Biopython code that builds the backbone (N, CA, C, O; Angstrom):
import numpy as np
from Bio.PDB.StructureBuilder import StructureBuilder

atoms = [
    (1, "MET", "N", (-99.225, 86.210, -301.789)),
    (1, "MET", "CA", (-98.359, 86.466, -301.020)),
    (1, "MET", "C", (-99.946, 86.599, -299.452)),
    (1, "MET", "O", (-101.063, 87.033, -299.169)),
    (2, "THR", "N", (-98.800, 85.851, -299.010)),
    (2, "THR", "CA", (-99.935, 85.349, -297.313)),
    (2, "THR", "C", (-100.071, 86.888, -296.415)),
    (2, "THR", "O", (-99.220, 87.755, -296.221)),
    (3, "SER", "N", (-101.369, 86.809, -296.022)),
    (3, "SER", "CA", (-101.889, 88.315, -294.540)),
    (3, "SER", "C", (-100.964, 88.045, -293.409)),
    (3, "SER", "O", (-100.264, 87.048, -293.587)),
    (4, "PRO", "N", (-100.819, 88.551, -292.517)),
    (4, "PRO", "CA", (-99.605, 88.743, -291.158)),
    (4, "PRO", "C", (-100.674, 87.585, -290.490)),
    (4, "PRO", "O", (-101.889, 87.774, -290.539)),
    (5, "ALA", "N", (-100.344, 86.907, -290.141)),
    (5, "ALA", "CA", (-100.820, 86.413, -288.432)),
    (5, "ALA", "C", (-100.914, 87.466, -287.830)),
    (5, "ALA", "O", (-100.127, 88.410, -287.762)),
    (6, "PHE", "N", (-102.707, 87.179, -287.012)),
    (6, "PHE", "CA", (-103.192, 87.204, -286.243)),
    (6, "PHE", "C", (-102.473, 87.380, -284.564)),
    (6, "PHE", "O", (-101.471, 86.666, -284.522)),
    (7, "ARG", "N", (-102.626, 87.870, -283.660)),
    (7, "ARG", "CA", (-102.786, 87.793, -282.809)),
    (7, "ARG", "C", (-102.882, 88.979, -281.646)),
    (7, "ARG", "O", (-102.548, 90.161, -281.729)),
    (8, "ILE", "N", (-103.457, 88.240, -280.531)),
    (8, "ILE", "CA", (-103.896, 88.863, -279.006)),
    (8, "ILE", "C", (-103.393, 89.103, -277.775)),
    (8, "ILE", "O", (-102.625, 88.321, -277.214)),
    (9, "GLY", "N", (-103.742, 90.062, -277.340)),
    (9, "GLY", "CA", (-102.863, 89.194, -275.831)),
    (9, "GLY", "C", (-102.161, 90.350, -275.429)),
    (9, "GLY", "O", (-101.926, 91.184, -276.304)),
    (10, "GLN", "N", (-101.703, 90.605, -274.034)),
    (10, "GLN", "CA", (-102.347, 91.647, -273.294)),
    (10, "GLN", "C", (-101.870, 93.078, -273.957)),
    (10, "GLN", "O", (-100.964, 93.356, -274.743)),
    (11, "GLY", "N", (-102.889, 93.871, -273.286)),
    (11, "GLY", "CA", (-102.317, 95.050, -274.356)),
    (11, "GLY", "C", (-101.499, 95.836, -272.971)),
    (11, "GLY", "O", (-101.016, 95.211, -272.027)),
    (12, "GLY", "N", (-101.486, 98.030, -273.195)),
    (12, "GLY", "CA", (-100.410, 98.384, -272.679)),
    (12, "GLY", "C", (-100.464, 97.849, -270.817)),
    (12, "GLY", "O", (-99.550, 97.453, -270.093)),
    (13, "THR", "N", (-102.199, 98.098, -270.481)),
    (13, "THR", "CA", (-102.785, 98.118, -268.943)),
    (13, "THR", "C", (-103.285, 96.744, -267.815)),
    (13, "THR", "O", (-102.404, 96.006, -268.257)),
    (14, "PRO", "N", (-103.510, 96.457, -267.469)),
    (14, "PRO", "CA", (-103.620, 95.007, -267.083)),
    (14, "PRO", "C", (-105.459, 94.897, -267.118)),
    (14, "PRO", "O", (-105.935, 94.398, -266.098)),
    (15, "ASP", "N", (-106.316, 95.262, -268.043)),
    (15, "ASP", "CA", (-107.584, 95.855, -268.593)),
    (15, "ASP", "C", (-107.298, 95.967, -270.051)),
    (15, "ASP", "O", (-107.947, 96.615, -270.872)),
    (16, "SER", "N", (-106.468, 95.404, -270.212)),
    (16, "SER", "CA", (-106.710, 95.908, -272.300)),
    (16, "SER", "C", (-106.166, 94.823, -272.642)),
    (16, "SER", "O", (-105.153, 94.269, -272.215)),
    (17, "LEU", "N", (-107.035, 94.485, -273.599)),
    (17, "LEU", "CA", (-106.058, 93.376, -275.003)),
    (17, "LEU", "C", (-105.358, 94.167, -275.799)),
    (17, "LEU", "O", (-105.148, 95.356, -275.560)),
    (18, "ALA", "N", (-104.918, 93.492, -276.891)),
    (18, "ALA", "CA", (-103.949, 94.123, -277.686)),
    (18, "ALA", "C", (-104.126, 93.189, -278.802)),
    (18, "ALA", "O", (-103.554, 92.099, -278.784)),
    (19, "ALA", "N", (-105.290, 93.741, -280.291)),
    (19, "ALA", "CA", (-104.707, 93.165, -281.549)),
    (19, "ALA", "C", (-103.009, 93.311, -282.819)),
    (19, "ALA", "O", (-102.221, 94.251, -282.925)),
    (20, "SER", "N", (-103.025, 92.340, -283.345)),
    (20, "SER", "CA", (-102.455, 92.622, -284.462)),
    (20, "SER", "C", (-101.978, 92.108, -285.254)),
    (20, "SER", "O", (-101.088, 91.386, -284.804)),
    (21, "GLY", "N", (-102.105, 92.036, -286.723)),
    (21, "GLY", "CA", (-102.432, 91.629, -287.370)),
    (21, "GLY", "C", (-103.536, 91.726, -288.946)),
    (21, "GLY", "O", (-104.194, 92.580, -289.540)),
    (22, "ALA", "N", (-103.258, 90.542, -289.054)),
    (22, "ALA", "CA", (-104.827, 90.145, -290.259)),
    (22, "ALA", "C", (-106.117, 89.265, -289.571)),
    (22, "ALA", "O", (-106.043, 88.239, -288.894)),
    (23, "LEU", "N", (-107.149, 89.920, -289.927)),
    (23, "LEU", "CA", (-107.965, 89.928, -288.698)),
    (23, "LEU", "C", (-109.159, 89.754, -290.008)),
    (23, "LEU", "O", (-109.749, 90.754, -290.417)),
    (24, "THR", "N", (-109.398, 88.515, -290.536)),
    (24, "THR", "CA", (-110.018, 88.311, -291.871)),
    (24, "THR", "C", (-110.596, 86.571, -291.333)),
    (24, "THR", "O", (-110.461, 85.901, -290.308)),
    (25, "PHE", "N", (-111.562, 86.290, -293.234)),
    (25, "PHE", "CA", (-111.719, 85.427, -292.525)),
    (25, "PHE", "C", (-111.083, 83.990, -292.294)),
    (25, "PHE", "O", (-111.414, 82.961, -291.706)),
    (26, "ASP", "N", (-109.689, 84.563, -293.271)),
    (26, "ASP", "CA", (-108.576, 82.847, -293.408)),
    (26, "ASP", "C", (-107.862, 83.062, -291.140)),
    (26, "ASP", "O", (-107.187, 82.168, -290.631)),
    (27, "THR", "N", (-108.344, 84.577, -290.196)),
    (27, "THR", "CA", (-107.629, 84.217, -289.127)),
    (27, "THR", "C", (-108.623, 84.710, -288.190)),
    (27, "THR", "O", (-108.447, 85.143, -287.052)),
    (28, "ALA", "N", (-109.727, 84.570, -288.872)),
    (28, "ALA", "CA", (-110.964, 84.751, -287.634)),
    (28, "ALA", "C", (-111.173, 83.657, -286.720)),
    (28, "ALA", "O", (-111.246, 84.007, -285.542)),
    (29, "ALA", "N", (-111.289, 82.422, -286.954)),
    (29, "ALA", "CA", (-111.457, 81.663, -285.900)),
    (29, "ALA", "C", (-110.334, 81.327, -284.828)),
    (29, "ALA", "O", (-110.546, 80.903, -283.692)),
    (30, "ALA", "N", (-108.996, 81.619, -285.453)),
    (30, "ALA", "CA", (-108.032, 81.312, -284.661)),
    (30, "ALA", "C", (-108.239, 82.895, -283.636)),
    (30, "ALA", "O", (-108.969, 82.792, -282.650)),
    (31, "ALA", "N", (-107.797, 83.831, -283.830)),
    (31, "ALA", "CA", (-108.343, 84.850, -283.419)),
    (31, "ALA", "C", (-109.734, 85.075, -282.327)),
    (31, "ALA", "O", (-109.637, 85.801, -281.337)),
    (32, "LEU", "N", (-110.631, 84.557, -282.575)),
    (32, "LEU", "CA", (-111.306, 84.107, -281.535)),
    (32, "LEU", "C", (-111.327, 83.068, -280.567)),
    (32, "LEU", "O", (-112.336, 83.022, -279.862)),
    (33, "ALA", "N", (-110.440, 82.227, -280.377)),
    (33, "ALA", "CA", (-110.515, 80.788, -279.461)),
    (33, "ALA", "C", (-109.181, 81.681, -278.657)),
    (33, "ALA", "O", (-108.930, 81.611, -277.454)),
    (34, "GLU", "N", (-108.208, 82.762, -279.987)),
    (34, "GLU", "CA", (-106.789, 83.354, -278.088)),
    (34, "GLU", "C", (-107.596, 84.364, -277.534)),
    (34, "GLU", "O", (-107.238, 84.824, -276.450)),
    (35, "ALA", "N", (-108.682, 84.827, -278.101)),
    (35, "ALA", "CA", (-110.055, 85.819, -277.080)),
    (35, "ALA", "C", (-110.225, 85.225, -275.892)),
    (35, "ALA", "O", (-109.848, 85.430, -274.738)),
    (36, "HIS", "N", (-110.818, 84.518, -276.398)),
    (36, "HIS", "CA", (-111.300, 83.639, -275.149)),
    (36, "HIS", "C", (-110.307, 82.948, -274.390)),
    (36, "HIS", "O", (-110.571, 82.265, -273.400)),
    (37, "ALA", "N", (-109.410, 83.090, -274.757)),
    (37, "ALA", "CA", (-108.428, 82.372, -274.281)),
    (37, "ALA", "C", (-107.717, 83.462, -273.132)),
    (37, "ALA", "O", (-107.456, 83.194, -271.959)),
    (38, "ALA", "N", (-107.522, 84.579, -273.741)),
    (38, "ALA", "CA", (-107.135, 86.225, -273.298)),
    (38, "ALA", "C", (-108.225, 86.720, -271.490)),
    (38, "ALA", "O", (-108.074, 87.134, -270.341)),
    (39, "LEU", "N", (-109.673, 86.068, -272.888)),
    (39, "LEU", "CA", (-110.421, 87.002, -271.653)),
    (39, "LEU", "C", (-110.042, 86.166, -270.435)),
    (39, "LEU", "O", (-109.432, 86.612, -269.463)),
    (40, "SER", "N", (-110.588, 84.537, -270.624)),
    (40, "SER", "CA", (-110.615, 83.828, -269.293)),
    (40, "SER", "C", (-109.962, 83.821, -268.240)),
    (40, "SER", "O", (-110.219, 83.148, -267.242)),
    (41, "HIS", "N", (-108.473, 85.074, -268.486)),
    (41, "HIS", "CA", (-107.932, 85.674, -267.572)),
    (41, "HIS", "C", (-108.263, 86.655, -266.909)),
    (41, "HIS", "O", (-107.380, 87.275, -266.316)),
    (42, "GLY", "N", (-109.432, 87.014, -266.834)),
    (42, "GLY", "CA", (-110.395, 87.792, -266.069)),
    (42, "GLY", "C", (-111.023, 88.712, -267.695)),
    (42, "GLY", "O", (-110.875, 88.521, -268.902)),
    (43, "PRO", "N", (-112.091, 90.212, -266.430)),
    (43, "PRO", "CA", (-112.908, 91.620, -267.678)),
    (43, "PRO", "C", (-111.373, 92.144, -267.928)),
    (43, "PRO", "O", (-110.359, 92.299, -267.248)),
    (44, "ARG", "N", (-111.782, 92.331, -269.304)),
    (44, "ARG", "CA", (-111.125, 93.501, -269.872)),
    (44, "ARG", "C", (-111.760, 94.544, -270.265)),
    (44, "ARG", "O", (-112.847, 94.165, -270.701)),
    (45, "GLN", "N", (-111.622, 96.037, -270.369)),
    (45, "GLN", "CA", (-112.369, 97.289, -270.818)),
    (45, "GLN", "C", (-112.067, 97.544, -271.977)),
    (45, "GLN", "O", (-112.881, 97.846, -272.850)),
    (46, "TRP", "N", (-110.565, 97.431, -272.156)),
    (46, "TRP", "CA", (-110.431, 97.853, -273.692)),
    (46, "TRP", "C", (-109.897, 96.553, -275.169)),
    (46, "TRP", "O", (-108.982, 95.734, -275.081)),
    (47, "LEU", "N", (-110.314, 96.652, -275.717)),
    (47, "LEU", "CA", (-109.452, 95.785, -276.852)),
    (47, "LEU", "C", (-108.939, 96.723, -278.355)),
    (47, "LEU", "O", (-109.635, 96.956, -279.344)),
    (48, "ASP", "N", (-107.850, 97.032, -278.162)),
    (48, "ASP", "CA", (-107.300, 97.830, -278.954)),
    (48, "ASP", "C", (-106.664, 96.729, -279.770)),
    (48, "ASP", "O", (-106.145, 95.630, -279.573)),
    (49, "LEU", "N", (-107.169, 98.180, -281.584)),
    (49, "LEU", "CA", (-106.803, 97.468, -282.492)),
    (49, "LEU", "C", (-105.748, 97.700, -283.630)),
    (49, "LEU", "O", (-105.331, 97.390, -284.746)),
    (50, "ALA", "N", (-105.636, 98.441, -282.562)),
    (50, "ALA", "CA", (-104.323, 99.644, -283.414)),
    (50, "ALA", "C", (-103.547, 98.597, -284.310)),
    (50, "ALA", "O", (-103.569, 98.783, -285.526)),
    (51, "GLY", "N", (-102.773, 97.366, -283.731)),
    (51, "GLY", "CA", (-101.794, 96.476, -284.843)),
    (51, "GLY", "C", (-102.759, 95.602, -286.038)),
    (51, "GLY", "O", (-102.343, 94.821, -286.894)),
    (52, "VAL", "N", (-104.104, 96.007, -285.779)),
    (52, "VAL", "CA", (-104.853, 95.547, -287.173)),
    (52, "VAL", "C", (-104.333, 96.274, -288.665)),
    (52, "VAL", "O", (-104.281, 97.473, -288.935)),
    (53, "GLU", "N", (-103.945, 94.998, -289.582)),
    (53, "GLU", "CA", (-103.758, 95.394, -290.796)),
    (53, "GLU", "C", (-104.962, 95.548, -291.500)),
    (53, "GLU", "O", (-105.363, 96.492, -292.182)),
    (54, "THR", "N", (-105.506, 94.399, -291.206)),
    (54, "THR", "CA", (-106.447, 93.652, -292.784)),
    (54, "THR", "C", (-107.570, 93.225, -291.620)),
    (54, "THR", "O", (-107.350, 92.459, -290.682)),
    (55, "VAL", "N", (-108.826, 93.910, -291.912)),
    (55, "VAL", "CA", (-110.000, 92.996, -291.284)),
    (55, "VAL", "C", (-110.807, 93.526, -292.826)),
    (55, "VAL", "O", (-110.643, 94.359, -293.717)),
    (56, "ASP", "N", (-111.848, 92.324, -292.401)),
    (56, "ASP", "CA", (-113.665, 92.119, -293.922)),
    (56, "ASP", "C", (-114.296, 91.619, -292.774)),
    (56, "ASP", "O", (-113.778, 91.351, -291.689)),
    (57, "SER", "N", (-115.766, 91.497, -293.212)),
    (57, "SER", "CA", (-116.236, 90.974, -292.543)),
    (57, "SER", "C", (-116.156, 89.939, -291.142)),
    (57, "SER", "O", (-116.607, 90.052, -290.003)),
    (58, "ALA", "N", (-115.480, 89.057, -291.725)),
    (58, "ALA", "CA", (-115.599, 88.165, -290.841)),
    (58, "ALA", "C", (-114.414, 88.587, -289.443)),
    (58, "ALA", "O", (-114.426, 87.968, -288.379)),
    (59, "GLY", "N", (-113.451, 89.751, -289.747)),
    (59, "GLY", "CA", (-112.960, 90.594, -288.202)),
    (59, "GLY", "C", (-114.049, 90.754, -287.980)),
    (59, "GLY", "O", (-114.343, 90.322, -286.866)),
    (60, "LEU", "N", (-114.879, 91.199, -288.528)),
    (60, "LEU", "CA", (-115.934, 92.750, -287.891)),
    (60, "LEU", "C", (-116.718, 91.596, -287.294)),
    (60, "LEU", "O", (-117.196, 92.147, -286.302)),
    (61, "ALA", "N", (-117.103, 90.485, -287.274)),
    (61, "ALA", "CA", (-117.327, 89.176, -286.850)),
    (61, "ALA", "C", (-116.943, 88.367, -285.631)),
    (61, "ALA", "O", (-117.525, 87.721, -284.759)),
    (62, "CYS", "N", (-115.812, 88.663, -285.930)),
    (62, "CYS", "CA", (-114.980, 88.016, -284.573)),
    (62, "CYS", "C", (-114.739, 89.525, -282.917)),
    (62, "CYS", "O", (-114.771, 89.345, -281.700)),
    (63, "VAL", "N", (-114.514, 90.891, -283.782)),
    (63, "VAL", "CA", (-114.555, 91.356, -283.186)),
    (63, "VAL", "C", (-115.933, 92.158, -281.790)),
    (63, "VAL", "O", (-115.777, 92.568, -280.640)),
    (64, "LEU", "N", (-117.537, 92.015, -282.978)),
    (64, "LEU", "CA", (-118.177, 91.760, -281.698)),
    (64, "LEU", "C", (-118.271, 90.840, -281.020)),
    (64, "LEU", "O", (-118.685, 90.888, -279.862)),
    (65, "ALA", "N", (-117.897, 89.803, -281.621)),
    (65, "ALA", "CA", (-117.881, 88.112, -280.427)),
    (65, "ALA", "C", (-117.794, 88.493, -278.991)),
    (65, "ALA", "O", (-118.501, 88.579, -277.987)),
    (66, "VAL", "N", (-115.880, 88.783, -279.627)),
    (66, "VAL", "CA", (-114.990, 89.372, -277.879)),
    (66, "VAL", "C", (-115.430, 90.024, -277.576)),
    (66, "VAL", "O", (-115.908, 89.546, -276.547)),
    (67, "VAL", "N", (-115.927, 91.514, -277.675)),
    (67, "VAL", "CA", (-117.105, 92.327, -277.024)),
    (67, "VAL", "C", (-118.038, 91.599, -276.426)),
    (67, "VAL", "O", (-118.027, 91.439, -275.206)),
    (68, "ALA", "N", (-119.049, 91.018, -277.296)),
    (68, "ALA", "CA", (-120.283, 90.790, -276.464)),
    (68, "ALA", "C", (-119.312, 89.306, -274.886)),
    (68, "ALA", "O", (-119.305, 89.364, -273.656)),
    (69, "GLU", "N", (-118.759, 88.358, -275.778)),
    (69, "GLU", "CA", (-118.392, 87.990, -275.020)),
    (69, "GLU", "C", (-117.354, 88.606, -273.469)),
    (69, "GLU", "O", (-116.711, 87.870, -272.720)),
    (70, "ALA", "N", (-117.456, 89.770, -273.388)),
    (70, "ALA", "CA", (-116.411, 90.582, -272.442)),
    (70, "ALA", "C", (-116.756, 90.905, -271.977)),
    (70, "ALA", "O", (-116.318, 91.019, -270.832)),
    (71, "ARG", "N", (-118.500, 91.655, -272.550)),
    (71, "ARG", "CA", (-119.244, 91.791, -271.682)),
    (71, "ARG", "C", (-120.449, 91.201, -270.979)),
    (71, "ARG", "O", (-121.157, 91.718, -270.114)),
    (72, "ARG", "N", (-120.537, 89.830, -271.623)),
    (72, "ARG", "CA", (-121.253, 88.564, -270.868)),
    (72, "ARG", "C", (-120.361, 88.362, -269.280)),
    (72, "ARG", "O", (-120.837, 88.079, -268.181)),
    (73, "GLY", "N", (-119.468, 88.528, -269.521)),
    (73, "GLY", "CA", (-118.318, 88.075, -268.116)),
    (73, "GLY", "C", (-118.413, 89.240, -267.338)),
    (73, "GLY", "O", (-117.797, 89.209, -266.273)),
    (74, "GLY", "N", (-119.080, 90.330, -267.633)),
    (74, "GLY", "CA", (-118.829, 92.018, -266.721)),
    (74, "GLY", "C", (-118.036, 92.830, -266.544)),
    (74, "GLY", "O", (-117.849, 93.756, -265.755)),
    (75, "GLY", "N", (-117.408, 92.252, -267.648)),
    (75, "GLY", "CA", (-116.261, 93.528, -268.017)),
    (75, "GLY", "C", (-117.476, 94.781, -268.992)),
    (75, "GLY", "O", (-118.704, 94.706, -269.035)),
    (76, "THR", "N", (-116.499, 95.916, -269.716)),
    (76, "THR", "CA", (-117.862, 96.791, -269.817)),
    (76, "THR", "C", (-116.542, 97.250, -271.292)),
    (76, "THR", "O", (-116.261, 98.422, -271.542)),
    (77, "MET", "N", (-115.881, 95.955, -272.124)),
    (77, "MET", "CA", (-115.276, 96.087, -273.014)),
    (77, "MET", "C", (-115.436, 97.397, -274.317)),
    (77, "MET", "O", (-116.127, 97.225, -275.321)),
    (78, "ARG", "N", (-114.885, 98.294, -274.119)),
    (78, "ARG", "CA", (-114.725, 99.141, -275.743)),
    (78, "ARG", "C", (-113.635, 98.953, -276.677)),
    (78, "ARG", "O", (-112.725, 98.263, -276.218)),
    (79, "VAL", "N", (-113.450, 99.429, -278.021)),
    (79, "VAL", "CA", (-113.021, 99.186, -278.975)),
    (79, "VAL", "C", (-111.975, 100.593, -279.026)),
    (79, "VAL", "O", (-112.453, 101.723, -278.925)),
    (80, "VAL", "N", (-110.001, 100.269, -279.254)),
    (80, "VAL", "CA", (-110.188, 102.261, -279.638)),
    (80, "VAL", "C", (-110.024, 101.724, -280.961)),
    (80, "VAL", "O", (-110.794, 101.033, -281.626)),
    (81, "ASN", "N", (-108.928, 102.149, -281.208)),
    (81, "ASN", "CA", (-107.737, 102.108, -282.459)),
    (81, "ASN", "C", (-108.510, 101.362, -283.477)),
    (81, "ASN", "O", (-108.114, 100.517, -284.280)),
    (82, "ALA", "N", (-109.831, 101.901, -283.257)),
    (82, "ALA", "CA", (-110.231, 100.476, -284.489)),
    (82, "ALA", "C", (-109.685, 101.159, -286.230)),
    (82, "ALA", "O", (-109.553, 102.366, -286.432)),
    (83, "PRO", "N", (-109.439, 100.081, -287.308)),
    (83, "PRO", "CA", (-108.961, 100.417, -288.522)),
    (83, "PRO", "C", (-110.031, 100.967, -289.166)),
    (83, "PRO", "O", (-111.114, 100.390, -289.269)),
    (84, "ALA", "N", (-109.720, 102.362, -289.731)),
    (84, "ALA", "CA", (-110.785, 102.305, -291.327)),
    (84, "ALA", "C", (-111.895, 101.775, -291.664)),
    (84, "ALA", "O", (-113.095, 102.037, -291.758)),
    (85, "GLY", "N", (-110.791, 100.549, -291.896)),
    (85, "GLY", "CA", (-112.075, 99.540, -292.680)),
    (85, "GLY", "C", (-113.168, 98.672, -292.322)),
    (85, "GLY", "O", (-113.957, 98.001, -292.986)),
    (86, "LEU", "N", (-112.940, 98.933, -290.676)),
    (86, "LEU", "CA", (-113.745, 97.521, -289.793)),
    (86, "LEU", "C", (-114.678, 98.859, -289.587)),
    (86, "LEU", "O", (-115.909, 98.854, -289.579)),
    (87, "LEU", "N", (-114.170, 99.544, -289.487)),
    (87, "LEU", "CA", (-115.476, 100.742, -288.939)),
    (87, "LEU", "C", (-116.143, 101.284, -289.578)),
    (87, "LEU", "O", (-117.071, 101.865, -289.016)),
    (88, "THR", "N", (-116.033, 101.382, -291.026)),
    (88, "THR", "CA", (-116.730, 100.862, -292.299)),
    (88, "THR", "C", (-117.749, 99.638, -292.699)),
    (88, "THR", "O", (-118.761, 99.579, -293.398)),
    (89, "LEU", "N", (-117.122, 98.844, -292.049)),
    (89, "LEU", "CA", (-117.816, 98.189, -292.559)),
    (89, "LEU", "C", (-119.585, 97.815, -291.041)),
    (89, "LEU", "O", (-120.734, 97.392, -290.913)),
    (90, "ALA", "N", (-118.396, 98.426, -290.354)),
    (90, "ALA", "CA", (-119.895, 98.516, -289.208)),
    (90, "ALA", "C", (-120.621, 99.020, -289.044)),
    (90, "ALA", "O", (-121.697, 98.626, -288.596)),
    (91, "GLN", "N", (-120.131, 100.769, -289.533)),
    (91, "GLN", "CA", (-121.191, 101.525, -290.038)),
    (91, "GLN", "C", (-122.576, 100.444, -290.524)),
    (91, "GLN", "O", (-123.588, 100.015, -289.969)),
    (92, "VAL", "N", (-121.767, 100.287, -292.230)),
    (92, "VAL", "CA", (-122.313, 99.794, -293.301)),
    (92, "VAL", "C", (-123.433, 98.617, -293.094)),
    (92, "VAL", "O", (-124.514, 98.637, -293.683)),
    (93, "ALA", "N", (-123.070, 97.683, -292.262)),
    (93, "ALA", "CA", (-123.818, 96.587, -291.290)),
    (93, "ALA", "C", (-124.574, 97.036, -290.390)),
    (93, "ALA", "O", (-125.246, 96.313, -289.655)),
    (94, "GLY", "N", (-124.546, 98.569, -290.337)),
    (94, "GLY", "CA", (-125.055, 99.472, -288.622)),
    (94, "GLY", "C", (-125.431, 99.073, -287.559)),
    (94, "GLY", "O", (-126.494, 99.389, -287.026)),
    (95, "VAL", "N", (-124.307, 98.062, -286.965)),
    (95, "VAL", "CA", (-123.369, 97.900, -285.734)),
    (95, "VAL", "C", (-122.275, 98.835, -285.149)),
    (95, "VAL", "O", (-121.540, 98.521, -284.212)),
    (96, "GLU", "N", (-122.260, 99.637, -285.597)),
    (96, "GLU", "CA", (-120.836, 100.784, -285.192)),
    (96, "GLU", "C", (-121.436, 100.677, -283.902)),
    (96, "GLU", "O", (-120.662, 100.005, -283.221)),
    (97, "GLU", "N", (-122.599, 101.062, -283.119)),
    (97, "GLU", "CA", (-122.186, 101.435, -281.904)),
    (97, "GLU", "C", (-122.394, 99.937, -281.056)),
    (97, "GLU", "O", (-123.038, 100.333, -280.084)),
    (98, "LEU", "N", (-122.330, 99.393, -280.986)),
    (98, "LEU", "CA", (-121.819, 98.266, -280.364)),
    (98, "LEU", "C", (-120.404, 98.008, -280.509)),
    (98, "LEU", "O", (-119.848, 97.047, -279.977)),
    (99, "LEU", "N", (-119.761, 98.957, -281.306)),
    (99, "LEU", "CA", (-117.777, 98.938, -280.862)),
    (99, "LEU", "C", (-117.630, 99.359, -279.788)),
    (99, "LEU", "O", (-116.935, 98.874, -278.896)),
    (100, "LEU", "N", (-118.537, 100.705, -279.748)),
    (100, "LEU", "CA", (-118.217, 101.956, -278.441)),
    (100, "LEU", "C", (-118.284, 101.097, -276.921)),
    (100, "LEU", "O", (-118.103, 101.699, -275.863)),
]
sb = StructureBuilder()
sb.init_structure("model")
sb.init_model(0)
sb.init_chain("A")
sb.init_seg("    ")
for serial, (resi, resn, name, xyz) in enumerate(atoms, 1):
    if name == "N":
        sb.init_residue(resn, " ", resi, " ")
    sb.init_atom(name, np.array(xyz, "f"), 0.0, 1.0, " ", f" {name:<3s}", serial, name[0])
structure = sb.get_structure()
Protein backbone atom coordinates (compact mmCIF):
# COMPACT_ATOMS: atom_id res chain seq x y z
CA MET A 1 0.00 0.00 0.00
CA THR A 2 1.44 3.36 -0.97
CA SER A 3 1.15 6.56 1.03
CA PRO A 4 -1.00 9.39 -0.32
CA ALA A 5 1.06 11.94 -2.21
CA PHE A 6 1.96 15.11 -0.37
CA ARG A 7 0.78 18.47 -1.68
CA ILE A 8 1.18 22.00 -0.42
CA GLY A 9 -0.40 25.08 -1.89
CA GLN A 10 -2.47 28.16 -1.28
CA GLY A 11 -4.64 27.88 1.81
CA GLY A 12 -8.05 29.39 2.40
CA THR A 13 -6.60 32.88 2.76
CA PRO A 14 -3.82 34.67 0.85
CA ASP A 15 -1.52 34.53 3.89
CA SER A 16 -1.80 30.77 4.38
CA LEU A 17 -0.56 27.50 2.99
CA ALA A 18 -2.45 24.21 3.19
CA ALA A 19 -0.86 20.78 3.20
CA SER A 20 -2.38 17.39 2.46
CA GLY A 21 -1.32 13.77 2.11
CA ALA A 22 1.53 11.92 3.74
CA LEU A 23 4.41 13.83 5.27
CA THR A 24 6.97 11.07 5.75
CA PHE A 25 10.54 10.04 4.94
CA ASP A 26 9.33 9.22 1.43
CA THR A 27 7.79 12.65 0.78
CA ALA A 28 9.71 15.09 3.00
CA ALA A 29 12.28 16.25 0.42
CA ALA A 30 9.62 16.92 -2.21
CA ALA A 31 7.40 18.56 0.42
CA LEU A 32 10.19 20.91 1.42
CA ALA A 33 10.78 21.85 -2.22
CA GLU A 34 7.04 22.55 -2.71
CA ALA A 35 6.94 24.65 0.44
CA HIS A 36 10.01 26.61 -0.62
CA ALA A 37 8.37 27.37 -3.97
CA ALA A 38 5.14 28.45 -2.27
CA LEU A 39 7.00 30.70 0.16
CA SER A 40 8.79 32.42 -2.73
CA HIS A 41 5.45 34.10 -3.55
CA GLY A 42 5.48 36.09 -0.32
CA PRO A 43 5.30 35.72 3.45
CA ARG A 44 2.68 33.46 5.01
CA GLN A 45 1.21 33.52 8.50
CA TRP A 46 -0.40 30.06 8.63
CA LEU A 47 0.46 26.50 7.69
CA ASP A 48 -2.74 24.45 7.81
CA LEU A 49 -2.04 20.74 8.25
CA ALA A 50 -5.68 19.58 8.41
CA GLY A 51 -5.22 17.50 5.25
CA VAL A 52 -2.09 15.69 6.43
CA GLU A 53 -2.99 12.03 6.88
CA THR A 54 0.33 10.51 7.95
CA VAL A 55 3.37 12.06 9.58
CA ASP A 56 6.68 10.80 10.96
CA SER A 57 9.85 12.38 12.32
CA ALA A 58 10.97 13.44 8.84
CA GLY A 59 7.61 15.17 8.47
CA LEU A 60 8.17 17.00 11.75
CA ALA A 61 11.60 18.13 10.55
CA CYS A 62 10.04 19.33 7.30
CA VAL A 63 7.35 21.34 9.11
CA LEU A 64 9.97 22.93 11.37
CA ALA A 65 12.10 23.83 8.33
CA VAL A 66 9.12 25.43 6.58
CA VAL A 67 8.22 27.46 9.67
CA ALA A 68 11.84 28.57 10.08
CA GLU A 69 12.10 29.59 6.42
CA ALA A 70 8.88 31.58 6.61
CA ARG A 71 10.04 33.36 9.73
CA ARG A 72 13.43 34.17 8.21
CA GLY A 73 11.54 35.71 5.29
CA GLY A 74 9.73 38.10 7.61
CA GLY A 75 6.59 36.04 8.23
CA THR A 76 5.13 34.97 11.55
CA MET A 77 4.09 31.49 10.48
CA ARG A 78 2.02 29.41 12.86
CA VAL A 79 0.96 25.79 12.40
CA VAL A 80 -2.77 25.07 12.68
CA ASN A 81 -4.74 21.83 12.61
CA ALA A 82 -1.64 19.75 13.28
CA PRO A 83 -2.31 16.01 13.40
CA ALA A 84 -2.08 14.41 16.84
CA GLY A 85 0.90 12.33 15.70
CA LEU A 86 2.85 15.44 14.77
CA LEU A 87 2.11 17.04 18.12
CA THR A 88 3.21 13.91 19.95
CA LEU A 89 6.48 13.79 18.02
CA ALA A 90 7.06 17.48 18.73
CA GLN A 91 6.45 16.96 22.45
CA VAL A 92 8.81 13.97 22.60
CA ALA A 93 11.47 15.99 20.79
CA GLY A 94 10.88 19.03 23.01
CA VAL A 95 10.13 21.32 20.07
CA GLU A 96 6.37 21.87 20.31
CA GLU A 97 6.85 25.57 21.10
CA LEU A 98 8.44 26.01 17.66
CA LEU A 99 5.12 25.11 16.05
CA LEU A 100 3.22 27.87 17.86
